[in-house]
Structure formats: C-alpha cells, structure tokens
N, C-alpha and C positions, 0 to 999 in steps of 0.2 A: 341753159347749163349743158355745158361741152362734153360729150363721149369718151370715153375711153378708149385705144385704136382697138379694134378684138381680130380687122380681118387675120389671116394668117400672112398674107404679103407682107403686111405691114407690123405684123407684134415686133417683130426684129427691130425693129430700125425705133418704135416707142419704148424695145427697154435698152437701145444702144446709151442713150442719156447717163440713167441711171448707173448700171455694169457699167460703161465710162467711166462715170465722177466715183463709182466706189474703189474700180480699178488700181486708177493713177494716184487715190488718194493712198490710198495701201501698198504703190510705190515708193511712194514718198515717207511714209512710217519704214520702211523697211531699209531707205536710205539713211534716217535719220538714226534707225536700230544701230545702223555697223558703222554708218560715222563716231555714234557716241561710244562704242567698243574700240574704236582707232584710238580716238582724239581727247575722249572725259579723262582720259589720265590728265592729260596735261593740264588739269584744269582744279587735280587734287583731289579728285571727284571718284569712287569709284560706283560701279551700281546694284544697288542694295538684293542682289538676287542668287540664288546657289553658283557658286561656281562647274557645277557640273548641268545646267540649266545651258549659262550661258555658253558656255564651250560650242557642244553641237546647236546648238538650236538660236542663239547671238540675237537675230533681230524679231523670233518670233518671243525670246523670251522677254524682249526688253519693255514688248506691249502686256506680258503675262501682270494681271489681275492678282492682288495677293491671296481674292477669295478661292484659287485653283489649289492652293495648298489643301484650302478646310474641305474642297470639294473632294480631294486624292483619300484625303485622313479619314471622312467620312465615310466613301466608298469602301477603304480599306476596315476599319476599323466600326464602324455605326458609330451611330448616334450616341455618344456618350457623355455630353458635359448639357449643359441645360440651355447654355444657350447655340449650342449644337442645331436645338430645333427652331430656328431663324431661319436657316439653311434650307430652303423646301427640296423638296427630292430629286425632279428632273434632274435637272443638273449634278448632283451624285451617285446620281445610276446612271447618268451619260458616262459617268468619270471610272463607275463599275463597271462600264462594258467596254470603254475605250482601251482601262487596263490588260485587259484581257488578249491585244495584238500590236497594243501603240503606248506610246509612254504620253505621261496625262496631260502633262501641262501643257506643250507645244502641240498636240489633238486637238486640245478644246479650243486654243486659239484658231485655229484653223477654221474646227467648226462654229465657235462664237461670228467668225468674221463670213461665213459664208449665208448665218442666219443675217450679218450687217447687212449683204448682197442684196440680201430677199427683202429686207426691213427699204430700204433704199428705193426697191423698183416697187414697190408696193405703197410706200410713201409718195415715191413720185403718180404713182398711179391713180390718188387720191386725190395727192392735191392738181391735179389734171381736173379731175372731173369735179371739183370745187371750182377752179378756179380759171383752167384755161393751159397750154402748156406752157407759153412765158413764165406766168405766174411760180406754174410746179420746177420752171429749170433754175429760176431763183432760189427759188424758198429752198429745193434740195440742196445748192449750193452753199447755201448757208447754213446747212445743216452740217454739212462735209465740212467745211471751213470751221465752224464754234469751235472756238477754246480746248470746252470738253471733252466733242466728240471722239476722240482718242480712246474712249472711255467705251464706248461703241465696236471697240476691234480688242478689248484686252481679255476675252474667253471668259469673264463672268457672266452674270444675268442679265445684265443690261441691252444686248440686243436683240435677246431672245425677247424681252418686254417693248422694246421698240416691234420687233415684225408680228407678237400679236395682239397689241393696241391697234396697231394700223391693221393689220390684214381684220380684223373683225370688223372694227367703223369702216374697213371698204365694201369687205362681206354685207355688211347689217344695209350701208347704201345702197346696196346692188337686191337687196331684197332678201337677202339669203341669212337670215336670222339663225336659224340653227346650227348651220356652217363656221356663222359668226361667234356663234356660243359655245362650239368646240374649239376654234381656236384659242377662244379666249379663257376657255378653264384650261389649254394647254399652259397657254403663260405665263398663267395664274398657280402651276407647280412649279413651274422656274422659279416665277417673284412671284410675293402679291401686288405688284406693282400694278401687275397687269393686271389685277382686275380696273382700273379708272377705264377700259373698257366695257366695265357694264353701266358708263354714262350714256355710251354710244348704243348702244344696244335698246337702254329703256327707248331713249330719244329717238331712237330710229327705229322702233318695232311696226310701227303699224305699215312699214315697206312690206313685212313680210305677209304673204295671202293667207297664213293661221287662222287660227279663230283668237279672240283679244285674251284668251284667259292661257291660252299656248305660247300667246306672244312674249306674256308674261314675267311666264314659266320660264320658255327661252332662254330673255335678257336676265336674270336674276341665277339662272343657274348656275355660272362661273363661282356665286357666294358660297357652293357648296364645296370651295376645295381648301378656306381659311378655315371654315366648320367643322370639317370632318376633318382636316390638320390639329386641331384644335383639340378635338376631343382627342386626340388621341397622346397629345404632351403637354398642353399647359397646363395644367398644375407642376409639372417644372419650372415653363419658362416662369411662371408668376412667384416661383418663389428665391429669384435672381434676380430678377429684372428691376424689380423696385429700388432698391439700393443703387443700380447701377444709366439704370435709364436718363434719368433726369442729369447726371454727373455730366454727362457727356457730353451735352450741351452747353454747362458752366461756364466753362471759360472762352465762349467763341467770341464774346469781344475784344478782347484783350489778342487776337490771335490772328501778327499781320498779314498773315497768308488770307484770308479772309477779303483784307480791301483790298484786292485784288479780283475779286469774284461781282465784286457789287455791278462795273457798267454792263454787265454780259447778263449779271441776274436782273439788272432793269430792264434789259434791253429785250430777254421774257417777260417781265412784266410788262411793260410794252405791245409784246403782241397778244397779250393777253385778253389787257384791255381794250387792242382794235379789236379782237372777237366778239367779245363782249356789244361796240360800238359802232362796229360797219353792220349790213345786210350779210348774212350766208348764217351759218352753221355755229349758235351759240352753243352747245356741247361739246367742241374741239376745247373753248377755253375752260369749263367745268374739269374734264377730261387732262387737260393739261394738271391744272392746278393738284389736281386729286394725283397725275403719277407724280409729282417732282413731291407729295407731302406725304407719300404713302415710302419712294424710296428716303429720302432726309430722314423720316423717322425712324426707320429700320437697318439701313447702316449709321446715322449718326452723321455728324460732322469728319470731316470736313464735303461738303456737300455741294462738292464739281459731280460727282459720279451720277446724282438727284436730276441736274440740269440736265448733263446730255442728251435725255427725254425730254427735249422739249420740242420733240416736228411738230407740232398743232400750233407752237406757238410762233415756228417762224411762216406760217401760209401765210397773215399778213404783211409780213416784213416782204415776203418774196413776192404779194400781188405790188405794194412800196416799189422795191427792186422796178424789177418789170417797164413801172409810169418813169422810171429817174435812175436810169439806166448806171448813170455820172455816181449817185448817193449807194450803189448796189455794190460798182467796185470797189466800191471805197471801202464800203463794211466789211468785203468779200475781204481785202487785205489785210486787213485792219486783224480782223477771224483770224484766220488762216496764220501772218505771224504770231500773232500769243497761243497758237497752238501749237508750234511749235516747241517757243517758250514754255510753255508749259508739259506739254511732254515732257523734254527734258529734264523740268525741275520735279514733273513726276518719276523718271524713272530711278532718277537718284536722291531722292526724298528733300527737297530742296526747292520751295519749304515742300512738307508733304498733297500731296491733292488726291 
C-alpha cells in the first residue's frame, strides 16, 4: 500500500496537485460567473439572486446556495419554524459569527471554498494511500470535473460534509480513531450526512491502539450529535414533516431534468459496484451510499447536491482511468462540459438543480 508523503521537503510537492486543481477550477467558476453577468441577459435570462448581492459580489453570489439565506436568517432570528430544525447548528453559528464583521453570503462562500480546498487535499491523500498517486490524480480530477461538483463551492454544507467524511476516513485509516471521531462529529454539526463517516470508523477501528470497547465507543461517538439534536427539537419537526416529506418525491418521474442526471447517477452507481467487487476497502461503498442517501432524504429533490459528495465512488474510476488514459480524458472532458452547462442552469434556474 503506497504511503502518503510525509517528509517536509516533499509535503508541498504532494499538496501541489490537489490545491492546483482546486484553484484552477475556482478560477473557471469565477470566470463563468462574470460571463453570466455580462452576457446572460442576451439569452433573455436574469439571475435568481438579489441585486444587492450581485452588484458587489457577482462571481461569488452566482455560486451561492439558497441555503445561505436560511443560515443568515437563523443566525439573526433563531429557529422559528419546524423546518428550520433540519438545519444543523454549525453553519448558522458560523453565519452569526461572520455577520459581526463581514457580509454573510460571500464570506460563507469563501469559507466553504476553503473547506473544499482542504477536502481536495484530504481526498487526494486518502486516494494515494489506497490506490497510489496515479489513481489519486485521476480520481480527484474526476471529482473536480463531476457535473454537480460546483455545489461544493456554493457555501452550503456539502464542502464541510466532504471534508469531514474524507478527513475522518483518512485519520481512521492511520489509526487515529479519537481524532477521526472528533472530525466526524464536527461534520455532523454541519449536516447529518457526515455521519456516513461512522461506517469508516467502525470498519477501521481495529487500527487504533486503544481497547476494543473504547474503539467501538469512539467509532459510534458522532451519532450523539443527531441524538442530542433530536432530543431538543424532534417534537416540532415530527408535527410538520409527515404532511410534506413524501410529497417532495411524488413528482420525481415527471421532472425532465431528472433524466439529465441519470448518466452521472449511473456513473456513481458503477463506482460503488466496483468498490464492492474489486479488492480493497468495501466500506467506501457503504459510506458512499449512506452519504448520498442521507443528503437525498434531508434535502429532497432535486438530487444533484446529493451526488456532489460522491468522492469515494470515484476512486475505482480513477484507478480505471490511470490504466486507460484515453478513457479517462474522454470522461473528464465530458464531465467538465456538463458541469459548465449545469452550473449555468443552476444559476439561472433553468432547470433547477
């Protein structure tokens, strides 16, 4: 199993690829943002964001998730509606802290992108340990080009979910179970989808030097977050959700944009199946399914945001691309082209993603 580079002289060379890939993709997002501001009106479209945000912060605002408004409102007014309790407290708390000195929406976008940069580095390190540097480069490239990966740049919870799940898995892989549990717990405070990291912690707990009982307790510790949150707010949530929860999914088959997602959903499913049938850590497959399922259930349709945090499913696809570079380049080009199109559609709500 290849080891991650740890010598100080080599550390920056190791980080050059994930951080370079992150910066280049952000530059493309910002360039597309300015392009949309300048030229989209010629297509008869106007961005679905407030003008007060668009004017001074155009590229950042175009990436901004609709969740940013909810974070700012909860930070200012508190949890007022039953649906608000589905927003876990980390990002509203961060929005409150940010609001003391900076504009909330663009600052949360910047902080979310810093979390995404750290996630790229951590995912690359984990890929490298599991499959080697070539597969790691291809796998991370596929993640950056994946059509819905721009949701990792929108200031919402997904970048924090990616960082915490990959970070907890990497730390558990290295036998640092206590720190891994802490990272997973912090991620769960941003979004419960980060609890998928518990699967990695349970699967890798034997690598920790502590006693078996302590290993199990540490691996399951992040589950205390939704338990504690549920004790505080579950009664209000349960009064509201039964009438609306399943209704969100009733119209799925009739939505035309759903079919545009099917090829990329199939790609993620193929990655999960490869994780199951090929030699290697099968817990990655279970963690991917759990992450996407939790995001889909919590966010509801559309499911593009759920597919954005599919980093584990792209590891075996990166390994295949390393063995067949022509296939890898074709997949990267196709995915990157679709990401640009979907980002434009997302920004201008055509169709919603």
